[in-house]
C-alpha positions as a Markdown table, in Angstrom:
| # | Residue | x | y | z |
|---|---|---|---|---|
| 1 | Glu | 5.7 | -4.0 | 11.6 |
| 2 | Gly | 6.2 | -7.1 | 13.6 |
| 3 | Gly | 9.3 | -8.2 | 11.8 |
| 4 | Ile | 7.3 | -9.5 | 8.8 |
| 5 | Gly | 7.5 | -6.5 | 6.5 |
| 6 | Glu | 10.0 | -4.2 | 4.9 |
| 7 | Glu | 9.3 | -0.6 | 4.4 |
| 8 | Asn | 10.0 | 0.8 | 1.0 |
| 9 | Ala | 10.4 | 4.2 | -0.6 |
| 10 | Ser | 8.0 | 4.6 | -3.5 |
| 11 | Ala | 8.6 | 2.8 | -6.7 |
| 12 | Lys | 6.6 | 5.5 | -8.4 |
| 13 | Asp | 8.6 | 8.5 | -7.5 |
| 14 | Arg | 6.7 | 10.9 | -9.8 |
| 15 | Gln | 3.5 | 10.2 | -7.8 |
| 16 | Gly | 5.2 | 9.8 | -4.4 |
| 17 | Leu | 3.2 | 6.8 | -3.3 |
| 18 | Tyr | 4.2 | 5.2 | -0.1 |
| 19 | Tyr | 4.0 | 1.4 | 0.2 |
| 20 | Arg | 5.1 | -1.6 | 2.2 |
| 21 | Val | 5.6 | -5.2 | 1.3 |
| 22 | Tyr | 5.2 | -8.1 | 3.7 |
| 23 | Gly | 5.8 | -11.8 | 3.4 |
| 24 | Asn | 7.5 | -13.7 | 0.7 |
| 25 | Gly | 5.0 | -16.3 | -0.5 |
| 26 | Pro | 4.3 | -17.1 | -4.1 |
| 27 | Gln | 0.7 | -15.7 | -4.0 |
| 28 | Lys | 0.6 | -11.9 | -4.5 |
| 29 | Val | -2.1 | -9.8 | -2.8 |
| 30 | Leu | -2.6 | -6.0 | -3.0 |
| 31 | Met | -4.6 | -4.5 | -0.2 |
| 32 | Val | -6.2 | -1.2 | -1.2 |
| 33 | Met | -7.7 | 0.8 | 1.7 |
| 34 | Gly | -10.8 | 2.9 | 1.0 |
| 35 | Leu | -10.6 | 6.6 | 0.5 |
| 36 | Ser | -9.4 | 8.7 | 3.5 |
| 37 | Ala | -7.8 | 5.8 | 5.4 |
| 38 | Ser | -4.1 | 4.9 | 5.3 |
| 39 | Ser | -2.5 | 1.6 | 4.9 |
| 40 | Ala | -2.0 | 1.5 | 8.7 |
| 41 | Gly | -5.5 | 0.2 | 8.8 |
| 42 | Trp | -4.3 | -3.2 | 7.7 |
| 43 | Glu | -1.8 | -3.5 | 10.5 |
| 44 | Tyr | -3.6 | -6.1 | 12.5 |
| 45 | Leu | -4.4 | -8.3 | 9.6 |
| 46 | Leu | -0.9 | -8.4 | 8.2 |
| 47 | Pro | 0.5 | -11.0 | 10.6 |
| 48 | Phe | -2.2 | -13.4 | 9.5 |
| 49 | Leu | -2.0 | -12.7 | 5.8 |
| 50 | Ala | 1.7 | -12.5 | 5.4 |
| 51 | Gly | 3.2 | -14.3 | 8.5 |
| 52 | Asn | 5.6 | -17.1 | 8.3 |
| 53 | Gly | 4.3 | -20.0 | 6.2 |
| 54 | Ser | 1.2 | -18.1 | 4.9 |
| 55 | Gly | 2.2 | -18.5 | 1.3 |
| 56 | Tyr | 1.4 | -14.8 | 0.5 |
| 57 | Thr | 3.3 | -11.7 | -0.3 |
| 58 | Val | 1.1 | -8.7 | 0.6 |
| 59 | Ala | 1.6 | -5.2 | -0.5 |
| 60 | Val | -0.2 | -2.2 | 1.1 |
| 61 | Phe | 0.0 | 1.4 | 0.1 |
| 62 | Asp | -1.4 | 4.9 | 1.0 |
| 63 | Asn | -3.6 | 6.3 | -1.8 |
| 64 | Arg | -2.4 | 9.7 | -3.0 |
| 65 | Gly | -3.3 | 12.4 | -0.6 |
| 66 | Ile | -3.5 | 10.0 | 2.4 |
| 67 | Gly | -1.0 | 8.9 | 5.0 |
| 68 | Lys | 2.7 | 9.1 | 3.9 |
| 69 | Ser | 1.9 | 9.5 | 0.2 |
| 70 | Leu | 2.3 | 12.8 | -1.7 |
| 71 | Ser | -0.7 | 15.1 | -1.5 |
| 72 | Pro | -1.1 | 16.9 | -4.9 |
| 73 | Asn | -2.6 | 20.4 | -4.7 |
| 74 | Asp | -4.3 | 19.9 | -8.1 |
| 75 | Thr | -7.8 | 18.5 | -7.4 |
| 76 | Glu | -7.8 | 16.9 | -10.9 |
| 77 | Gln | -5.2 | 14.4 | -9.5 |
| 78 | Tyr | -7.9 | 12.8 | -7.3 |
| 79 | Ser | -10.1 | 10.8 | -9.7 |
| 80 | Met | -11.1 | 7.2 | -9.7 |
| 81 | Arg | -9.2 | 6.7 | -13.0 |
| 82 | Ile | -6.0 | 8.0 | -11.4 |
| 83 | Phe | -6.5 | 6.1 | -8.2 |
| 84 | Ala | -6.9 | 2.9 | -10.2 |
| 85 | Ala | -3.8 | 3.7 | -12.3 |
| 86 | Asp | -1.8 | 4.1 | -9.1 |
| 87 | Thr | -2.5 | 0.5 | -8.1 |
| 88 | Ile | -0.9 | -0.9 | -11.3 |
């Protein structure tokens, strides 16, 4: 993580979403990876987006069923409405 981020357990324990927060700037940015890709896909951009003096705090997360987030067995838990709610 290049020393710019801190790894966090999920703030939404009931969904088991894995996320990381980088930087400490006043501008907040949420990076949402497309379906079937994990937050690791942002790895090479994070030093530029959240590095020292960038002015940004950047959060990345794994959508449910991807990467280190929980993978519910119930297929009804994989809708665009639920994915959108997970980002809030």
